[in-house]
N, C-alpha and C positions, 0 to 999 in steps of 0.2 A: 573783589567782594566783600559785601556787607555783613559785617561781624556784630555780635551781639555780647557788650561786656556788665559783668554785676560789680557794681559799687555802694559803699555804704556812705555817707556823709553824716558822722554820728550815729543818729537811729535811725536815718531817712534811707532805705532801700532803693535806688534808683538802677534803673537799665541806661547805659550808652548804647548808641547802635549807630554807629558808622562804618564807613567804606575801610578796608584795612590801611589800605596806603594811607589815609588821613589822620590816622589814630593820634599821632603826634605833631601833627601840622597845624595852621592858621587857617580853621573855617569858620563859615558863619555857624551859629549855634539856636539852636530851636528847643524848647522845655516846653515839652507836650503832656498836656493833664487828664488822666482818667475820669470818667462821668461817678456815679453817685453806685456804689455797690458794684463797682466794677476793679479793676487793677493793673496797674503798668502793663502786663503781659496780653492785655486784649487790646491793646493799642500799638502793637509790633506790628503789623499789615501796613500802618499809616506809617511809622518808623522808619519801616525799609524803604517806603517809596521817598523819605523825605532824604533818607541817605544817600541815595542813590542818587540824588541831584546835588551830591557832595557837600552835603550841610551834617553836622554832626547833630545829635536827638538824646536829648535825657527825657527820659519819664518816671518823673519819681511814684512812691505807693503813697495816696494821701495818708492823713493819721486815719485811722481805724478801718483802714481797706488792704488787701492785700498782705503781705506779709509781716502787716501792725494791725490784722483786723480785731475789731473789738465788737463787744457787744452795742446794739444801737438804745440812746436812751427814750424812754418811752415818753418822754416831752418832744412834741413835733417838732422836727427842723433844727434841735438842739447841738445835734453828733455831725447834721447836714452844713451847718454853719462853723461847727468847731471843724470839720475837716477845711473847708476853704479857708480858713484861718491859722492853719496849719501851712497850708501851701505858700498863703503870702508871706508867713513867718521865716519860713524854709528857703523863700526863693533869694533870699540873698547870700546864704551859703553856698545854693548851689552854682552862683553866680563866681562866686569869690576861687574857687576852686579850679576853674579855667581861666579868670583871669589870671591868677598869680601864674601860671604855666603857661600864659601868652599862648594859648589857643584857641581864642575868638578873633577871628579875621576881623580885621577893621572895625570892631567893635558891633557888628553887627549882631543883633541879638534878636530870636523871635519867640513869640510866646503863642499857644494855641492851645486848645482841648475841645472835647466833647461832654455837650449837659454842663454837668458841676464845675467839668473843667473847664467848659467857656465862660461859665459865671467866672472863675478862680482869673481867666484872663482880662477880663473888663476890670478885674478890680485890681489887677495888677498895672493893667493900663493907667490908671487912674492915679497912680502913687508912683510910678516909674517911668520919668522919662526917656530913661538909655534903651528903653525896650526898642528895636527899628519897626517891627511889623507884626500883628496878631490878627487872629483866628478864632472869632467867636459860632461854634458850631452847636445846633440846637441846644443854648444857653441863652440868659436873659442878663442884659447888661443892666436891667432896672431890679438892683435888688431888692430895694425897698418893695416892691410890687409882687415881687414873689414870696418874702417873707410874710407880707398881709395875705396874700392868698392862701397859703399854709394856714395860717393861723384861724383864719376864715373859716376855712372846710373843717378843721379840728373841731372848735368848738359848736359847729353846727352837726357834728359827729358826736358829742359828748362826750371828747376824749380831754382830760384835764388839759390845759394852758394857763401857767402863770400868767398874772394880769401886767406882771412886768418884765415879758419876754422881749419886748421892741428894746426895753431898756437895756437886759442882757446881753443883747446882740445890737449895741448902739455903734459899735465900730464899723457894721455896714456904712453907715452915713459918710464916712471918710474913704470909701472905698466903691459907691455905689455913682458906677461913671453916668448914668441918667441925672444925677444931681452935680456930674460935674464935665458935663460933655468937652468945655474946651480942652480939658488934658487930651484929648486925641491927635490933639497939636498936629495937624496935617498928616499925622501917620498914617500908611496904607494898612485898613482892616477890613476883612473879610466875615461878615457873617455868611450863616446859612440856617434855613429853620425851616421844617414841614408846617404846613397849614393843617396837619390832621393829627399833630405833635399832643397825644393823652400826659404826657408829663408835665412842661413846661408852655403855656400857650405863646403860640405864634405871634399873635397881638404885642407883647410884651417887648418881643425885637423887633418888628417890624413897625409898631408906633416909635420906637426909640430913632429909626433911621430915618423915618419921616420927620420928624421932629428937627431933626439935625441939617435937615438940605437943605442949603441954598448959604450955609455957615461956610468961611474960610478953612476954619479948623476939620468939617467933614471933607475935603476934598479928593480925596482919597480914602472915602468909605464905599464899600459894594455892599449889596447885600443880593445873595441868592434866594427865592423863592422854590421848596420844595413839592409844587403840587401833588395833593392827595398824600402826601409822605408823611410817614408818623416819626417815633422818635428812634432813628435808627441810622446811622452812617454806612452807604454802601459804597463799593469799590469806586465807580465812577467822581463822585465827592471826593473820596480820597488823591483820587489823580489832580483834582482841582487845587485842594489846598497845598501840594505837593510843589502843583507849578507855581502857585502865588508866593511861596515862602522864597523857592528859586530864582524868581524874578524879581523881587524885591532886596534879597540877601547876596544874590550872587553878583 
């Protein structure tokens, strides 16, 4: 039976989802990240499907979300990028807990997420070679393109944008998979993006996928197009994600 356990890593609340018989066993680990203005509990259906594949799933609340909910800055995307940066800063803390207890089988680590969580995944792949496989679901690996798009729309709508906002979020350059695609390094990576996504442009993911085709480092990258699909994950896609991680981690 799949069980859900609440944990806190310092100030980071997480849910650990795992088959009861696997709670203290070495099994593959997947860290799965929720989207913008969402929370870890809203990803439980995906987590249960993964746990049923004998995978331990850990889902943190990002900064400013869930149990850590705070007001959003009036500066466009400032809280958004801060939330992703928090995910990146806290990743190693989560990993160290399970490593020290010898709960990760053969070092098999997966990372995935929806929307903002998918962008977190791409950023982690750019700096963490220990990750075995990843899924970027309706999120863009091209962080700078998305940041520029948000700044452009904000200025066009007369919303205050600091002139140095790009500099204030310059850490993005080190985590932008579009700038460092070779960091994929032949690891399995699954994209899914809907053509009618109204929040994160489909083209940002698809253009990246097309750009890396033919390179050795991208030989295990796959892209699924959701034709006429918007910014929403349906159960059949959740099954594909679970099957992907089962294949590459078990």
